[in-house]
C-alpha positions as CSV (number, residue, x, y, z in Angstrom):
1,M,-1.1,-7.3,36.7
2,S,-3.9,-9.4,37.0
3,Q,-2.1,-12.7,36.0
4,P,1.0,-13.0,39.2
5,L,4.6,-13.6,37.7
6,V,5.3,-16.8,39.9
7,I,9.4,-17.8,39.9
8,G,9.8,-21.8,40.9
9,S,6.8,-22.8,43.2
10,V,6.7,-19.1,44.4
11,T,4.2,-16.5,42.9
12,M,6.7,-13.2,43.6
13,P,4.8,-10.4,44.3
14,T,2.8,-7.6,42.9
15,L,4.3,-6.0,39.9
16,K,3.8,-2.4,38.8
17,K,1.2,-1.3,37.1
18,E,2.6,-1.7,33.8
19,G,5.6,-3.0,35.4
20,L,5.8,-6.5,33.5
21,T,7.0,-6.0,29.3
22,I,7.4,-9.4,27.2
23,T,9.6,-9.4,23.8
24,K,9.6,-12.0,21.7
25,E,13.1,-12.1,19.9
26,K,13.4,-14.3,17.1
27,V,16.5,-16.5,17.3
28,W,18.6,-16.5,13.5
29,S,20.4,-19.4,12.1
30,A,24.3,-18.7,12.1
31,N,23.9,-18.1,8.2
32,T,21.6,-15.6,7.9
33,G,22.3,-12.0,6.5
34,R,21.6,-10.2,3.7
35,A,21.7,-11.3,-0.3
36,A,23.4,-9.5,-3.2
37,D,19.6,-8.4,-3.8
38,G,18.7,-7.5,0.0
39,N,16.8,-10.4,0.4
40,L,17.4,-11.9,3.9
41,I,18.6,-15.0,3.8
42,G,18.1,-17.5,7.0
43,D,16.6,-19.9,8.5
44,L,14.3,-18.8,12.2
45,V,15.4,-21.5,14.4
46,G,13.8,-20.4,17.4
47,I,12.2,-17.3,19.5
48,K,13.0,-17.0,23.0
49,Y,11.1,-14.3,26.0
50,K,11.6,-11.8,27.5
51,L,10.6,-10.2,30.3
52,Q,11.3,-7.2,31.6
53,C,10.1,-6.2,35.1
54,E,9.9,-4.1,37.3
55,W,8.0,-3.9,41.1
56,P,6.8,-0.6,42.9
57,P,8.1,-0.4,46.5
58,L,9.1,-3.1,48.8
59,S,9.4,-4.1,52.3
60,R,12.9,-6.2,52.5
61,E,11.0,-8.8,53.0
62,D,9.5,-9.2,49.6
63,V,13.0,-8.0,48.5
64,A,14.5,-11.1,49.2
65,I,11.5,-13.4,48.0
66,I,12.2,-11.5,44.7
67,D,16.1,-11.9,45.1
68,A,16.4,-16.0,46.2
69,A,14.5,-16.4,43.5
70,I,16.2,-14.8,40.4
71,S,19.5,-16.1,42.4
72,P,20.0,-19.3,40.7
73,A,21.8,-19.7,37.6
74,F,18.5,-21.3,35.7
75,F,14.4,-21.4,36.4
76,Y,11.4,-22.0,35.8
77,V,9.0,-19.1,35.2
78,T,4.7,-18.5,34.2
79,F,3.6,-16.0,32.8
80,L,0.8,-15.1,31.0
81,D,1.7,-15.1,26.8
82,P,0.3,-12.8,25.3
83,G,0.1,-14.6,21.9
84,S,-1.9,-17.5,23.1
85,N,-3.1,-15.7,26.1
86,S,-2.5,-18.3,28.4
87,R,0.1,-19.3,31.5
88,I,3.3,-20.7,30.5
89,T,6.2,-22.2,31.6
90,K,9.2,-21.3,30.6
91,R,13.0,-22.1,31.5
92,F,15.5,-18.5,32.6
93,Y,18.6,-16.8,34.1
94,A,17.9,-13.3,35.1
95,G,20.1,-10.0,33.7
96,T,21.3,-8.2,36.7
97,P,19.4,-6.8,38.6
98,T,18.9,-2.9,40.2
99,Y,17.5,-2.3,44.2
100,P,17.5,1.1,44.6
101,V,16.9,1.8,48.0
102,Y,14.1,4.1,49.3
103,S,13.5,5.1,52.8
104,Y,15.3,3.9,56.2
105,V,11.8,4.9,57.8
106,N,11.7,4.4,61.1
107,G,14.3,2.0,60.8
108,M,12.2,0.4,57.9
109,L,14.6,-0.6,55.0
110,T,12.3,0.1,51.9
111,Y,12.6,-0.6,48.4
112,N,11.5,1.8,44.8
113,G,12.6,0.6,41.1
114,V,13.6,-3.5,41.7
115,K,14.2,-4.6,38.6
116,V,15.7,-6.9,36.9
117,D,15.7,-8.9,33.3
118,L,14.5,-12.3,32.9
119,I,15.9,-13.9,30.0
120,E,15.3,-17.2,27.7
121,K,17.5,-20.2,28.4
């Protein structure tokens, strides 16, 4: 990934190739639904981002960087917006991260496939 993911002011370890999926979810008003003729009615109130992140094998130190960055209730994330092709910063919270233990070779703990979803507040 040529444009790094930054959480707070910390650049995260390099994501796995194809390890970032950006979703732009439409948020509709509470009165949204289908009318009797089948047409959708309601108002679009906003668009929120979800970033699905996955890393290649990481050292314990790299995992600690990610874990510390996503542990607060809310935090700022800077990433490349696919619509504008510019870097933007939004406030996010983290879904449940996964830390699969890959190896304990030579006493060094390695994780493979660390994943977390970041959801815009």
